[in-house]
N, C-alpha and C positions, 0 to 999 in steps of 0.2 A: 899129303894127306889130303883127302876128298873134302871139297867146300859143302858145309852143311847148310840147310835154310836153317836161317834163325842167327846164322854168324855175321860178325862184321866182318864185309867184303875187304880183302885183301888191297889195300891202295896200290897204286900204280902212277909213273907217268911214262906214256908214251909220245913218241910224234906222229903226227897224223901228216897228210898227203902233201900239205902246204909247209912241213918242217917247221910245225909248232907243236909245243909241248902239251899235253893235256893228261892233266891229273885226278883222278877218280876223286880225290877228296877236293876237288873245286867245284865238283858238280854236286854236294851237299845241298839240299833242298829239291833235288830232282830225283824222279824216279828215273833208273838208266835200264837199258836193255844192252848187254853184250853178249857179241853174235861171234864168238871163235869159229875160224874156217880153216883148213889145211891149205888152201892153194889159191892165188889169181889164178885167172884164166881157164879156169877148169870146169867141167860141165854141169857137176852137183853145186859147186860153190855161184856160179852165176846163177842157174836158178835159183837159189835161196837168196841171194843179197838183191836179183830182180824184183822177187818177191816182196822183199821188206822194202824194196823202193817203190812199187806199186802200191802197197798199203802204208805207205809214211804216213798219212794223214789218221790213220787211225791210232799209231802211236803218239803223234802229236795230240789228237783229240784226249790219249790217256795220259797225259803230260810226261810222256817218255822220251827221253834223250835215246839214238840209236848209235851204236858203235859196232863197226865190224873189226875183227881183230884177227891177224895172220903174221906169220914169221916172214913173211916177203919183204921188200926192202920198202921203205918211203915212196921208192920212183916207182917201183913196180904197181905198187898198191896206186899211186898218181895216174898211170896210165889206165890199168883198170878201173878206176873210178870212173875215168873220161869214157872209155869206151862203152860203159854201161849206163852212162847217165846218172851216177848214184847221185840220192839228195840225201848223203848220211856220211860222215865220216868214217873213213877206213884209220885203223894204227895199226902201225909197223911193230911187230914184237920182233924185231930180226933177232936180238939175243938171246930168246926164248925165255925170259925170267917169269912174264906174266904168265904165260902159258904152262909154266911149271908150277908157280904159285896157286895157280887156280886147277891144278892137278888134272890139266885138259891137254895132254902133249904124247904123243905118240913116241915112243922109244926106237922104233924102227917103222918106217910107212910103207910106202910102195917104191920099187926098184931100190929098195934100199935104203932110202931117204930117211936121216936120223933127225930127232926132234922136229915135228910137223903137228901144228895145232889139230887136236881133234875137232870135230864139230860140235859145237856147246851153246847153250844157251843159258846167260843168268840174270836173271831181273835183281836188281838192287834198289832199295827204296829210298825214298828221300834223306833218311837218315844213315844211311851206307850199311842196311842190313840185307842181306841176301833173303830173296822171296820165292824166287824160281831157280831149279838147275835141273840142265838137262844134257848129259855128256853122251854121245853117240859113239860108239865103238866101231859101227859102219860109216865109214865115210860117203856112201851114198843115199845115206837116209837125211832127213833135214829135221829140224827142230819143230814140234808141235807148236804152231803159231796160234792155233784156238787157245790151248792152255796157257802161251804166254799171256795172249790179251785177256784171258779170263783172271790170269793173275795180278794184272797191270788193273784191273777194273777194281778188285778187291784189295789194293791198298793205298 
């Protein structure tokens, strides 16, 4: 079922690139931006995450923790993070549970790949309530960062 603005965000625990668990519930008291993306090392994903990296101070000033999430392994994400010099955490949803819970998963993606995260953005407020949802069907599009930032300014 699609995630709706105003509902409580589904909790999850995923591994980051340092093989440490990150639980959404541990972030209560902070605004959170979740950016789901299809695959590391692809053109649009690189563009999206580099734009986020280059504007991280904007999100920090808006008191938001930023996380990129994909179905890639923690090992692949670590290399991707290092190669792009990303300054925010990447989380591995290798088992596709979180992408499924957030209803942001392709049944079939490029080249017949199954179970890949759709490019999506979710803003979750300090109380764990979803305040912004953008799920893109076209993987070559990127989220509207202006709308995301506006949302964060207003919560």
